[in-house]
FIVO-724886 format. One record per residue: residue in three letters; x, y, z of N, C-alpha, C in turn; residue number from 0. Coordinates in steps of 0.02 Angstrom, whole numbers. Example, Ala and Ser with C-alpha at 12.3 -4.5 7.8 and 13.67 -1.06 7.14 Angstrom:
<atoms>
@resn->ALA	n.X->660	n.Y->-284	n.Z->390	ca.X->615	ca.Y->-225	ca.Z->390	c.X->660	c.Y->-165	c.Z->390	resi->0;
@resn->SER	n.X->642	n.Y->-112	n.Z->354	ca.X->684	ca.Y->-53	ca.Z->357	c.X->645	c.Y->2	c.Z->394	resi->1;
</atoms>
This chain:
<atoms>
@resn->MET	n.X->42	n.Y->-59	n.Z->0	ca.X->0	ca.Y->0	ca.Z->0	c.X->44	c.Y->62	c.Z->0	resi->0;
@resn->GLU	n.X->24	n.Y->112	n.Z->-39	ca.X->61	ca.Y->175	ca.Z->-43	c.X->58	c.Y->211	c.Z->24	resi->1;
@resn->LYS	n.X->113	n.Y->246	n.Z->41	ca.X->116	ca.Y->287	ca.Z->101	c.X->116	c.Y->360	c.Z->81	resi->2;
@resn->THR	n.X->86	n.Y->401	n.Z->123	ca.X->87	ca.Y->473	ca.Z->112	c.X->160	c.Y->495	c.Z->111	resi->3;
@resn->ASN	n.X->176	n.Y->540	n.Z->64	ca.X->244	ca.Y->566	ca.Z->60	c.X->240	c.Y->637	c.Z->32	resi->4;
@resn->SER	n.X->296	n.Y->670	n.Z->33	ca.X->300	ca.Y->738	ca.Z->5	c.X->371	c.Y->752	c.Z->-18	resi->5;
@resn->TYR	n.X->377	n.Y->802	n.Z->-60	ca.X->442	ca.Y->828	ca.Z->-78	c.X->435	c.Y->902	c.Z->-92	resi->6;
@resn->THR	n.X->491	n.Y->937	n.Z->-91	ca.X->492	ca.Y->1009	ca.Z->-105	c.X->546	c.Y->1024	c.Z->-156	resi->7;
@resn->TYR	n.X->539	n.Y->1081	n.Z->-189	ca.X->591	ca.Y->1104	ca.Z->-235	c.X->584	c.Y->1179	c.Z->-245	resi->8;
@resn->PHE	n.X->637	n.Y->1209	n.Z->-273	ca.X->639	ca.Y->1280	ca.Z->-288	c.X->633	c.Y->1288	c.Z->-363	resi->9;
@resn->GLY	n.X->589	n.Y->1333	n.Z->-385	ca.X->580	ca.Y->1344	ca.Z->-456	c.X->584	c.Y->1417	c.Z->-476	resi->10;
@resn->ILE	n.X->608	n.Y->1428	n.Z->-537	ca.X->609	ca.Y->1495	ca.Z->-567	c.X->569	c.Y->1489	c.Z->-632	resi->11;
@resn->THR	n.X->519	n.Y->1531	n.Z->-640	ca.X->476	ca.Y->1528	ca.Z->-698	c.X->461	c.Y->1598	c.Z->-724	resi->12;
@resn->SER	n.X->456	n.Y->1604	n.Z->-790	ca.X->439	ca.Y->1668	ca.Z->-821	c.X->373	c.Y->1694	c.Z->-795	resi->13;
@resn->ASN	n.X->369	n.Y->1760	n.Z->-786	ca.X->305	ca.Y->1793	ca.Z->-776	c.X->272	c.Y->1799	c.Z->-844	resi->14;
@resn->GLY	n.X->206	n.Y->1800	n.Z->-845	ca.X->171	ca.Y->1806	ca.Z->-908	c.X->96	c.Y->1808	c.Z->-899	resi->15;
@resn->GLU	n.X->60	n.Y->1791	n.Z->-952	ca.X->-13	ca.Y->1792	ca.Z->-952	c.X->-39	c.Y->1732	c.Z->-991	resi->16;
@resn->MET	n.X->-100	n.Y->1713	n.Z->-975	ca.X->-134	ca.Y->1660	ca.Z->-1014	c.X->-155	c.Y->1690	c.Z->-1081	resi->17;
@resn->GLY	n.X->-139	n.Y->1654	n.Z->-1133	ca.X->-157	ca.Y->1676	ca.Z->-1201	c.X->-194	c.Y->1620	c.Z->-1237	resi->18;
@resn->ASP	n.X->-203	n.Y->1629	n.Z->-1301	ca.X->-238	ca.Y->1579	ca.Z->-1342	c.X->-202	c.Y->1511	c.Z->-1343	resi->19;
@resn->ARG	n.X->-136	n.Y->1514	n.Z->-1338	ca.X->-96	ca.Y->1452	ca.Z->-1341	c.X->-72	c.Y->1429	c.Z->-1272	resi->20;
@resn->GLY	n.X->-103	n.Y->1454	n.Z->-1219	ca.X->-83	ca.Y->1436	ca.Z->-1152	c.X->-44	c.Y->1493	c.Z->-1120	resi->21;
@resn->PHE	n.X->-4	n.Y->1476	n.Z->-1070	ca.X->34	ca.Y->1527	ca.Z->-1034	c.X->90	c.Y->1553	c.Z->-1078	resi->22;
@resn->GLU	n.X->95	n.Y->1619	n.Z->-1085	ca.X->146	ca.Y->1651	ca.Z->-1126	c.X->186	c.Y->1699	c.Z->-1083	resi->23;
@resn->ALA	n.X->252	n.Y->1693	n.Z->-1086	ca.X->297	ca.Y->1736	ca.Z->-1047	c.X->296	c.Y->1807	c.Z->-1071	resi->24;
@resn->ASN	n.X->304	n.Y->1854	n.Z->-1024	ca.X->317	ca.Y->1922	ca.Z->-1042	c.X->386	c.Y->1923	c.Z->-1076	resi->25;
@resn->LYS	n.X->397	n.Y->1970	n.Z->-1120	ca.X->461	ca.Y->1972	ca.Z->-1158	c.X->522	c.Y->1972	c.Z->-1112	resi->26;
@resn->LYS	n.X->519	n.Y->2011	n.Z->-1058	ca.X->576	ca.Y->2014	ca.Z->-1012	c.X->582	c.Y->1949	c.Z->-970	resi->27;
@resn->GLY	n.X->529	n.Y->1909	n.Z->-968	ca.X->530	ca.Y->1847	ca.Z->-928	c.X->562	c.Y->1788	c.Z->-962	resi->28;
@resn->ILE	n.X->580	n.Y->1795	n.Z->-1026	ca.X->610	ca.Y->1740	ca.Z->-1063	c.X->684	c.Y->1736	c.Z->-1044	resi->29;
@resn->PHE	n.X->705	n.Y->1677	n.Z->-1019	ca.X->775	ca.Y->1668	ca.Z->-1000	c.X->799	c.Y->1600	c.Z->-1024	resi->30;
@resn->ASN	n.X->865	n.Y->1594	n.Z->-1028	ca.X->897	ca.Y->1531	ca.Z->-1047	c.X->914	c.Y->1494	c.Z->-982	resi->31;
@resn->PRO	n.X->884	n.Y->1436	n.Z->-970	ca.X->897	ca.Y->1399	ca.Z->-908	c.X->972	c.Y->1384	c.Z->-896	resi->32;
@resn->LYS	n.X->1010	n.Y->1375	n.Z->-950	ca.X->1081	ca.Y->1362	ca.Z->-942	c.X->1117	c.Y->1421	c.Z->-908	resi->33;
@resn->GLU	n.X->1095	n.Y->1482	n.Z->-923	ca.X->1125	ca.Y->1540	ca.Z->-891	c.X->1111	c.Y->1540	c.Z->-816	resi->34;
@resn->ILE	n.X->1052	n.Y->1518	n.Z->-796	ca.X->1034	ca.Y->1513	ca.Z->-725	c.X->1078	c.Y->1460	c.Z->-692	resi->35;
@resn->THR	n.X->1084	n.Y->1402	n.Z->-725	ca.X->1126	ca.Y->1348	ca.Z->-700	c.X->1198	c.Y->1371	c.Z->-690	resi->36;
@resn->ASP	n.X->1225	n.Y->1405	n.Z->-740	ca.X->1294	ca.Y->1429	ca.Z->-736	c.X->1303	c.Y->1481	c.Z->-681	resi->37;
@resn->LEU	n.X->1256	n.Y->1527	n.Z->-675	ca.X->1260	ca.Y->1580	ca.Z->-626	c.X->1257	c.Y->1553	c.Z->-555	resi->38;
@resn->LEU	n.X->1208	n.Y->1508	n.Z->-543	ca.X->1199	ca.Y->1481	ca.Z->-475	c.X->1244	c.Y->1421	c.Z->-460	resi->39;
@resn->ASP	n.X->1274	n.Y->1392	n.Z->-512	ca.X->1315	ca.Y->1331	ca.Z->-504	c.X->1276	c.Y->1276	c.Z->-469	resi->40;
@resn->ILE	n.X->1213	n.Y->1268	n.Z->-491	ca.X->1169	ca.Y->1215	ca.Z->-465	c.X->1136	c.Y->1183	c.Z->-526	resi->41;
@resn->GLN	n.X->1138	n.Y->1116	n.Z->-529	ca.X->1106	ca.Y->1079	ca.Z->-584	c.X->1032	c.Y->1073	c.Z->-570	resi->42;
@resn->PRO	n.X->989	n.Y->1091	n.Z->-618	ca.X->917	ca.Y->1081	ca.Z->-609	c.X->899	c.Y->1008	c.Z->-622	resi->43;
@resn->PHE	n.X->843	n.Y->986	n.Z->-592	ca.X->819	ca.Y->919	ca.Z->-609	c.X->771	c.Y->923	c.Z->-669	resi->44;
@resn->SER	n.X->746	n.Y->983	n.Z->-683	ca.X->708	ca.Y->994	ca.Z->-745	c.X->713	c.Y->1068	c.Z->-764	resi->45;
@resn->SER	n.X->713	n.Y->1080	n.Z->-829	ca.X->714	ca.Y->1148	ca.Z->-854	c.X->695	c.Y->1147	c.Z->-928	resi->46;
@resn->TRP	n.X->671	n.Y->1204	n.Z->-952	ca.X->659	ca.Y->1212	ca.Z->-1023	c.X->660	c.Y->1287	c.Z->-1039	resi->47;
@resn->ALA	n.X->674	n.Y->1301	n.Z->-1101	ca.X->677	ca.Y->1370	ca.Z->-1125	c.X->615	c.Y->1386	c.Z->-1166	resi->48;
@resn->TYR	n.X->598	n.Y->1448	n.Z->-1166	ca.X->544	ca.Y->1473	ca.Z->-1209	c.X->557	c.Y->1450	c.Z->-1280	resi->49;
@resn->GLY	n.X->506	n.Y->1422	n.Z->-1312	ca.X->512	ca.Y->1400	ca.Z->-1382	c.X->534	c.Y->1329	c.Z->-1391	resi->50;
@resn->GLU	n.X->559	n.Y->1295	n.Z->-1338	ca.X->578	ca.Y->1224	ca.Z->-1344	c.X->515	c.Y->1182	c.Z->-1355	resi->51;
@resn->ASN	n.X->525	n.Y->1125	n.Z->-1388	ca.X->469	ca.Y->1079	ca.Z->-1400	c.X->450	c.Y->1040	c.Z->-1338	resi->52;
@resn->ARG	n.X->385	n.Y->1035	n.Z->-1326	ca.X->358	ca.Y->991	ca.Z->-1274	c.X->354	c.Y->921	c.Z->-1303	resi->53;
@resn->THR	n.X->342	n.Y->872	n.Z->-1261	ca.X->333	ca.Y->804	ca.Z->-1286	c.X->272	c.Y->799	c.Z->-1331	resi->54;
@resn->SER	n.X->223	n.Y->843	n.Z->-1321	ca.X->162	ca.Y->843	ca.Z->-1362	c.X->173	c.Y->873	c.Z->-1431	resi->55;
@resn->GLY	n.X->232	n.Y->903	n.Z->-1442	ca.X->247	ca.Y->934	ca.Z->-1506	c.X->235	c.Y->1009	c.Z->-1507	resi->56;
@resn->THR	n.X->198	n.Y->1035	n.Z->-1458	ca.X->188	ca.Y->1107	ca.Z->-1453	c.X->251	c.Y->1138	c.Z->-1423	resi->57;
@resn->LYS	n.X->256	n.Y->1203	n.Z->-1424	ca.X->314	ca.Y->1237	ca.Z->-1397	c.X->298	c.Y->1269	c.Z->-1330	resi->58;
@resn->TYR	n.X->347	n.Y->1269	n.Z->-1285	ca.X->339	ca.Y->1303	ca.Z->-1221	c.X->334	c.Y->1378	c.Z->-1233	resi->59;
@resn->GLY	n.X->286	n.Y->1409	n.Z->-1199	ca.X->277	ca.Y->1481	ca.Z->-1204	c.X->310	c.Y->1519	c.Z->-1148	resi->60;
@resn->PHE	n.X->351	n.Y->1485	n.Z->-1109	ca.X->385	ca.Y->1516	ca.Z->-1052	c.X->447	c.Y->1474	c.Z->-1035	resi->61;
@resn->SER	n.X->491	n.Y->1503	n.Z->-996	ca.X->552	ca.Y->1469	ca.Z->-973	c.X->542	c.Y->1444	c.Z->-902	resi->62;
@resn->SER	n.X->577	n.Y->1390	n.Z->-884	ca.X->571	ca.Y->1363	ca.Z->-816	c.X->636	c.Y->1329	c.Z->-796	resi->63;
@resn->TRP	n.X->652	n.Y->1334	n.Z->-732	ca.X->712	ca.Y->1304	ca.Z->-703	c.X->694	c.Y->1279	c.Z->-633	resi->64;
@resn->ASN	n.X->702	n.Y->1214	n.Z->-620	ca.X->682	ca.Y->1184	ca.Z->-555	c.X->739	c.Y->1143	c.Z->-527	resi->65;
@resn->ALA	n.X->755	n.Y->1156	n.Z->-463	ca.X->813	ca.Y->1123	ca.Z->-432	c.X->803	c.Y->1114	c.Z->-357	resi->66;
@resn->GLU	n.X->852	n.Y->1083	n.Z->-327	ca.X->856	ca.Y->1075	ca.Z->-254	c.X->795	c.Y->1037	c.Z->-226	resi->67;
@resn->LYS	n.X->778	n.Y->983	n.Z->-261	ca.X->722	ca.Y->940	ca.Z->-240	c.X->742	c.Y->903	c.Z->-176	resi->68;
@resn->SER	n.X->696	n.Y->901	n.Z->-128	ca.X->710	ca.Y->865	ca.Z->-65	c.X->651	c.Y->821	c.Z->-46	resi->69;
@resn->ASP	n.X->666	n.Y->758	n.Z->-30	ca.X->614	ca.Y->713	ca.Z->-5	c.X->635	c.Y->680	c.Z->61	resi->70;
@resn->ILE	n.X->682	n.Y->714	n.Z->97	ca.X->703	ca.Y->687	ca.Z->162	c.X->643	c.Y->687	c.Z->210	resi->71;
@resn->ASP	n.X->642	n.Y->642	n.Z->257	ca.X->589	ca.Y->640	ca.Z->308	c.X->521	c.Y->647	c.Z->275	resi->72;
@resn->ARG	n.X->498	n.Y->596	n.Z->242	ca.X->441	ca.Y->597	ca.Z->196	c.X->379	c.Y->635	c.Z->219	resi->73;
@resn->LEU	n.X->371	n.Y->646	n.Z->284	ca.X->312	ca.Y->682	ca.Z->309	c.X->328	c.Y->749	c.Z->341	resi->74;
@resn->ASP	n.X->391	n.Y->770	n.Z->340	ca.X->412	ca.Y->832	ca.Z->373	c.X->428	c.Y->885	c.Z->321	resi->75;
@resn->VAL	n.X->378	n.Y->922	n.Z->300	ca.X->387	ca.Y->972	ca.Z->248	c.X->434	c.Y->1027	c.Z->271	resi->76;
@resn->GLU	n.X->433	n.Y->1045	n.Z->335	ca.X->479	ca.Y->1097	ca.Z->359	c.X->551	c.Y->1075	c.Z->349	resi->77;
@resn->ALA	n.X->568	n.Y->1013	n.Z->365	ca.X->636	ca.Y->988	ca.Z->354	c.X->653	c.Y->988	c.Z->280	resi->78;
@resn->GLN	n.X->606	n.Y->970	n.Z->238	ca.X->618	ca.Y->970	ca.Z->165	c.X->630	c.Y->1041	c.Z->140	resi->79;
@resn->CYS	n.X->591	n.Y->1090	n.Z->163	ca.X->600	ca.Y->1159	ca.Z->143	c.X->669	c.Y->1184	c.Z->164	resi->80;
@resn->ARG	n.X->690	n.Y->1169	n.Z->225	ca.X->756	ca.Y->1189	ca.Z->248	c.X->810	c.Y->1157	c.Z->204	resi->81;
@resn->ASP	n.X->800	n.Y->1094	n.Z->186	ca.X->848	ca.Y->1059	ca.Z->144	c.X->850	c.Y->1090	c.Z->74	resi->82;
@resn->THR	n.X->792	n.Y->1108	n.Z->47	ca.X->788	ca.Y->1139	ca.Z->-20	c.X->826	c.Y->1205	c.Z->-22	resi->83;
@resn->ILE	n.X->819	n.Y->1246	n.Z->29	ca.X->851	ca.Y->1313	ca.Z->26	c.X->922	c.Y->1313	c.Z->52	resi->84;
@resn->LYS	n.X->946	n.Y->1257	n.Z->79	ca.X->1012	ca.Y->1254	ca.Z->110	c.X->1067	c.Y->1284	c.Z->65	resi->85;
@resn->ARG	n.X->1072	n.Y->1263	n.Z->3	ca.X->1124	ca.Y->1288	ca.Z->-42	c.X->1105	c.Y->1355	c.Z->-73	resi->86;
@resn->LEU	n.X->1041	n.Y->1372	n.Z->-73	ca.X->1017	ca.Y->1434	ca.Z->-104	c.X->1027	c.Y->1495	c.Z->-59	resi->87;
@resn->LYS	n.X->1030	n.Y->1485	n.Z->6	ca.X->1036	ca.Y->1542	ca.Z->53	c.X->1098	c.Y->1584	c.Z->39	resi->88;
@resn->SER	n.X->1153	n.Y->1553	n.Z->21	ca.X->1214	ca.Y->1590	ca.Z->7	c.X->1212	c.Y->1625	c.Z->-61	resi->89;
@resn->LYS	n.X->1160	n.Y->1611	n.Z->-100	ca.X->1154	ca.Y->1638	ca.Z->-167	c.X->1098	c.Y->1690	c.Z->-173	resi->90;
@resn->ILE	n.X->1076	n.Y->1717	n.Z->-116	ca.X->1023	ca.Y->1767	ca.Z->-117	c.X->1041	c.Y->1827	c.Z->-161	resi->91;
@resn->PRO	n.X->1102	n.Y->1854	n.Z->-157	ca.X->1118	ca.Y->1910	ca.Z->-203	c.X->1113	c.Y->1890	c.Z->-277	resi->92;
@resn->LEU	n.X->1133	n.Y->1829	n.Z->-294	ca.X->1128	ca.Y->1806	ca.Z->-364	c.X->1054	c.Y->1797	c.Z->-384	resi->93;
@resn->LEU	n.X->1014	n.Y->1771	n.Z->-338	ca.X->943	ca.Y->1762	ca.Z->-352	c.X->910	c.Y->1830	c.Z->-363	resi->94;
@resn->ASN	n.X->928	n.Y->1878	n.Z->-322	ca.X->900	ca.Y->1946	ca.Z->-330	c.X->924	c.Y->1978	c.Z->-396	resi->95;
@resn->GLN	n.X->984	n.Y->1962	n.Z->-417	ca.X->1010	ca.Y->1985	ca.Z->-482	c.X->968	c.Y->1955	c.Z->-538	resi->96;
@resn->ILE	n.X->952	n.Y->1891	n.Z->-533	ca.X->909	ca.Y->1858	ca.Z->-583	c.X->841	c.Y->1892	c.Z->-586	resi->97;
@resn->LYS	n.X->813	n.Y->1905	n.Z->-527	ca.X->747	ca.Y->1938	ca.Z->-523	c.X->749	c.Y->2007	c.Z->-554	resi->98;
@resn->GLU	n.X->805	n.Y->2042	n.Z->-546	ca.X->812	ca.Y->2110	ca.Z->-574	c.X->819	c.Y->2106	c.Z->-650	resi->99;
@resn->GLN	n.X->857	n.Y->2057	n.Z->-674	ca.X->871	ca.Y->2051	ca.Z->-746	c.X->812	c.Y->2025	c.Z->-785	resi->100;
@resn->TYR	n.X->774	n.Y->1978	n.Z->-756	ca.X->718	ca.Y->1947	ca.Z->-791	c.X->653	c.Y->1958	c.Z->-752	resi->101;
@resn->ASP	n.X->598	n.Y->1954	n.Z->-787	ca.X->532	ca.Y->1958	ca.Z->-757	c.X->512	c.Y->1886	c.Z->-739	resi->102;
@resn->VAL	n.X->531	n.Y->1863	n.Z->-679	ca.X->521	ca.Y->1794	ca.Z->-659	c.X->489	c.Y->1789	c.Z->-590	resi->103;
@resn->ASN	n.X->462	n.Y->1730	n.Z->-577	ca.X->436	ca.Y->1713	ca.Z->-511	c.X->481	c.Y->1660	c.Z->-481	resi->104;
@resn->PHE	n.X->492	n.Y->1664	n.Z->-415	ca.X->525	ca.Y->1611	ca.Z->-378	c.X->471	c.Y->1576	c.Z->-337	resi->105;
@resn->VAL	n.X->476	n.Y->1511	n.Z->-333	ca.X->427	ca.Y->1472	ca.Z->-295	c.X->462	c.Y->1418	c.Z->-255	resi->106;
@resn->LEU	n.X->440	n.Y->1409	n.Z->-194	ca.X->459	ca.Y->1351	ca.Z->-153	c.X->398	c.Y->1306	c.Z->-157	resi->107;
@resn->MET	n.X->404	n.Y->1253	n.Z->-197	ca.X->347	ca.Y->1209	ca.Z->-211	c.X->347	c.Y->1149	c.Z->-163	resi->108;
@resn->ILE	n.X->289	n.Y->1137	n.Z->-135	ca.X->277	ca.Y->1080	ca.Z->-91	c.X->230	c.Y->1032	c.Z->-128	resi->109;
@resn->VAL	n.X->250	n.Y->969	n.Z->-134	ca.X->210	ca.Y->921	ca.Z->-171	c.X->195	c.Y->860	c.Z->-126	resi->110;
@resn->PRO	n.X->139	n.Y->862	n.Z->-89	ca.X->120	ca.Y->804	ca.Z->-49	c.X->74	c.Y->757	c.Z->-89	resi->111;
@resn->SER	n.X->84	n.Y->693	n.Z->-79	ca.X->39	ca.Y->641	ca.Z->-105	c.X->10	c.Y->606	c.Z->-44	resi->112;
@resn->ILE	n.X->-55	n.Y->613	n.Z->-34	ca.X->-87	ca.Y->590	ca.Z->27	c.X->-126	c.Y->526	c.Z->13	resi->113;
@resn->TYR	n.X->-112	n.Y->475	n.Z->54	ca.X->-146	ca.Y->411	ca.Z->50	c.X->-176	c.Y->396	c.Z->118	resi->114;
@resn->GLY	n.X->-240	n.Y->381	n.Z->120	ca.X->-272	ca.Y->365	ca.Z->184	c.X->-275	c.Y->425	c.Z->230	resi->115;
@resn->ASP	n.X->-269	n.Y->411	n.Z->294	ca.X->-275	ca.Y->463	ca.Z->345	c.X->-208	c.Y->495	c.Z->365	resi->116;
@resn->GLU	n.X->-153	n.Y->469	n.Z->340	ca.X->-87	ca.Y->496	ca.Z->358	c.X->-76	c.Y->563	c.Z->324	resi->117;
@resn->GLN	n.X->-57	n.Y->614	n.Z->362	ca.X->-48	ca.Y->682	ca.Z->336	c.X->24	c.Y->705	c.Z->347	resi->118;
@resn->PRO	n.X->53	n.Y->743	n.Z->300	ca.X->119	ca.Y->772	ca.Z->312	c.X->112	c.Y->831	c.Z->360	resi->119;
@resn->TRP	n.X->168	n.Y->847	n.Z->394	ca.X->171	ca.Y->904	ca.Z->438	c.X->199	c.Y->962	c.Z->398	resi->120;
@resn->ILE	n.X->158	n.Y->1014	n.Z->390	ca.X->179	ca.Y->1072	ca.Z->350	c.X->186	c.Y->1132	c.Z->397	resi->121;
@resn->ALA	n.X->247	n.Y->1156	n.Z->403	ca.X->262	ca.Y->1215	ca.Z->444	c.X->323	c.Y->1249	c.Z->414	resi->122;
@resn->PHE	n.X->333	n.Y->1312	n.Z->432	ca.X->390	ca.Y->1350	ca.Z->407	c.X->423	c.Y->1386	c.Z->464	resi->123;
@resn->ASN	n.X->488	n.Y->1373	n.Z->474	ca.X->524	ca.Y->1407	ca.Z->527	c.X->549	c.Y->1475	c.Z->502	resi->124;
@resn->GLU	n.X->582	n.Y->1512	n.Z->546	ca.X->607	ca.Y->1578	ca.Z->529	c.X->656	c.Y->1578	c.Z->470	resi->125;
@resn->GLU	n.X->697	n.Y->1526	n.Z->466	ca.X->747	ca.Y->1521	ca.Z->413	c.X->713	c.Y->1519	c.Z->344	resi->126;
@resn->VAL	n.X->661	n.Y->1479	n.Z->338	ca.X->624	ca.Y->1472	ca.Z->275	c.X->587	c.Y->1537	c.Z->259	resi->127;
@resn->ILE	n.X->555	n.Y->1565	n.Z->309	ca.X->517	ca.Y->1628	ca.Z->299	c.X->564	c.Y->1685	c.Z->279	resi->128;
@resn->GLU	n.X->622	n.Y->1689	n.Z->311	ca.X->670	ca.Y->1742	ca.Z->294	c.X->695	c.Y->1735	c.Z->222	resi->129;
@resn->PHE	n.X->712	n.Y->1673	n.Z->202	ca.X->735	ca.Y->1661	ca.Z->133	c.X->681	c.Y->1684	c.Z->84	resi->130;
@resn->CYS	n.X->620	n.Y->1663	n.Z->96	ca.X->565	ca.Y->1681	ca.Z->51	c.X->554	c.Y->1757	c.Z->49	resi->131;
@resn->TYR	n.X->560	n.Y->1790	n.Z->106	ca.X->553	ca.Y->1862	ca.Z->109	c.X->609	c.Y->1897	c.Z->70	resi->132;
@resn->LEU	n.X->671	n.Y->1877	n.Z->81	ca.X->728	ca.Y->1910	ca.Z->50	c.X->732	c.Y->1900	c.Z->-26	resi->133;
@resn->THR	n.X->701	n.Y->1847	n.Z->-50	ca.X->703	ca.Y->1831	ca.Z->-122	c.X->635	c.Y->1840	c.Z->-156	resi->134;
@resn->GLU	n.X->585	n.Y->1862	n.Z->-118	ca.X->517	ca.Y->1869	ca.Z->-144	c.X->493	c.Y->1803	c.Z->-174	resi->135;
@resn->THR	n.X->506	n.Y->1748	n.Z->-138	ca.X->485	ca.Y->1681	ca.Z->-158	c.X->416	c.Y->1666	c.Z->-129	resi->136;
@resn->THR	n.X->372	n.Y->1642	n.Z->-171	ca.X->307	ca.Y->1619	ca.Z->-146	c.X->311	c.Y->1546	c.Z->-128	resi->137;
@resn->ILE	n.X->266	n.Y->1525	n.Z->-85	ca.X->260	ca.Y->1455	ca.Z->-66	c.X->196	c.Y->1428	c.Z->-95	resi->138;
@resn->GLU	n.X->201	n.Y->1374	n.Z->-133	ca.X->142	ca.Y->1343	ca.Z->-164	c.X->138	c.Y->1270	c.Z->-146	resi->139;
@resn->VAL	n.X->77	n.Y->1243	n.Z->-146	ca.X->65	ca.Y->1173	ca.Z->-132	c.X->30	c.Y->1142	c.Z->-192	resi->140;
@resn->ASP	n.X->59	n.Y->1089	n.Z->-218	ca.X->31	ca.Y->1051	ca.Z->-275	c.X->13	c.Y->982	c.Z->-247	resi->141;
@resn->MET	n.X->-48	n.Y->973	n.Z->-224	ca.X->-68	ca.Y->914	ca.Z->-185	c.X->-99	c.Y->860	c.Z->-229	resi->142;
@resn->TYR	n.X->-82	n.Y->798	n.Z->-213	ca.X->-110	ca.Y->740	ca.Z->-247	c.X->-143	c.Y->696	c.Z->-195	resi->143;
@resn->MET	n.X->-201	n.Y->669	n.Z->-212	ca.X->-237	ca.Y->625	ca.Z->-166	c.X->-258	c.Y->562	c.Z->-203	resi->144;
</atoms>
């Protein structure tokens, strides 16, 4: 039987608007994920550039870079968030430089998969809150049941 679990990660995504072809990046929000990787010296677990082909054959209308995925302590989201930002905290000036150069959003994504009555513990300590404040990072939950 499946057990409830969760993971977290940090993402950078173009700002934009919904259009006829889906989400479209603002012109200033288009970035090359390789530049982000080189600047931060962190390998993403997924990324794509505006205009790259999706598996469906359509093209991405925005850029995305996702890294620092953590699934430690499967039910302790606070520990996962701390683990996700561990290497990013020293890169706050670089993250703010990225935010200044491009029209992007930063997100600390929480992805719980809930089975039965078992629930993850979701909390944020001062360290996580401070990082999010200093980088204008939003916290989002993408829940599966």
